[in-house]
N, C-alpha and C positions, 0 to 999 in steps of 0.2 A: 477898669476898661468900660468905655461907654457903649451905647447900643449900636452905633455904626461899626465900631471895632468888632463887637461880638458877631454881628451879622456877616461882616467880611470874613472873620475867622471860620464861621460855620460854612460859608461858601468855599473858602480855601480848603477846609478839611474834606469837603465832599469831592474836590478835585485832586486831593493829595494822595489818595490811595495808590500804593505801588510806586510812588516817586522816590527819588534819591533822598530827599529831605525826610520822608517818613522812615526809610530804612536806616538813616543815621540817627534817628531819635530826636530830631529838632522839635522843640516845644516853644510856641510863641507866648510871650508875656505881654507885649504891648505892640499895637499896630496903628500907625497913622502915616500920612504922607510925609511928615517931617521926621518921624522917628519910629524905628522898628527894633524891638528887643526880643531875643529868643535865647534859649539855652540848649546845649547839646551834651550828651554824656561823652566822657573820654573813652570809657569802656566800649569796645566794639569799633572804635574809630582810631585805632592806633597803628603805628608801624611796627616792624618786628622787634624793636627794642623796648616796646611798652610805652612809648611816648605818643601823644596826640599826633596824628599824621598831619603834615602841613597842608595836604590836599583837603583834609576834613575842614580845616580852618577856612580855606578858600571856598568850599561848598557852603559853609555857614554864611560867610560874607556875601557870596553871590545870591544866596536865598534871601537874605535880609534886604539887600539893596534892590533886588528885583521886586519883592513884595512892596517895599516903599514906593518904587516907581509905578507899580500897578495901582496902588492907592491914589497916587497923584494923577495917573492917566485917566481914571474914571471908567465907567461901565462900557463905553463904546470903543475903547482903545486897549491895546496890549502893550506890555513893556518887555523888551528882550535885552539881556546883557550883551554889550559889544566890546567892553574892555574891563579888565580887572587886574590889579596888582596886589601883592601882599608882602609884608615884611614880618618875619617870624622872630620874636624877641626872646622868648623863653619857652621851655617845654612844659606841658601839662601832663601829669602822670595818672591822675585819678579824679574822681568827682565829675563836675560839670565845668564847661566853659560857657560864658555868657557873651553874646555879641550884641552890640548896640550900634545900629546904623543911624547916622544923622545926615539929613539932606544938606548938601553943599550948594546945589543948584537945581531948581525945578523949573524947567522950561517947557515949551510947547512940544518939542520933539526930542529933547534929551533930559535925563535926570541923573545927577551924580550924587553918590553917597560916600561918606567916610564911615568905615566900620572898625570899631575897637572891640577886640576880644580879650576878655580877662578870665582868670581862673577863679576858683571859689574863695581865694584870699584877696581877690581884687587886683592881683598882679597882672601886668600887661603880658599877653601871650602873642598877639598878632595885631597889626594894623593893616587895613586894606582900603582901597578905593575902587569903586565900581561905577561905570557909566552904562546906562541903559538907553536904548532908542525907543521912542514911543511912536506907535503906528496904529492905524485903524484896525479894528478886529477883522480878520479874514472871514469870508463867507462861511457859514456853518460852524464857526467857533463858539 
């Protein structure tokens, strides 16, 4: 991880207290505008049958795409998710899942990412696509 990524993660961590991502145990591995990688534990993020909750996969995907869009947007703008979809391919029962968001399109007002989520064995758990709108930072943000 380079110095820009480390500085961004430090800033992100200071803003992340009490957020859903923190509660779900999302840990960032790599952060750039083109690619964001993070992992999340299955434990604590399951549905009643002990499988990773599909909504947890969507939270991971939206988190990764939003962070990538924010990196692309730059210091004076924000990125907000406006559309997400997900296809759940297989269940994860234990360990961690890892999400990798790859930029599909990085424009002036929209950023779109494909997110691939795999289990500890590298098996495909979920694929998702997220689009974020990029706007000026509101006053006081």
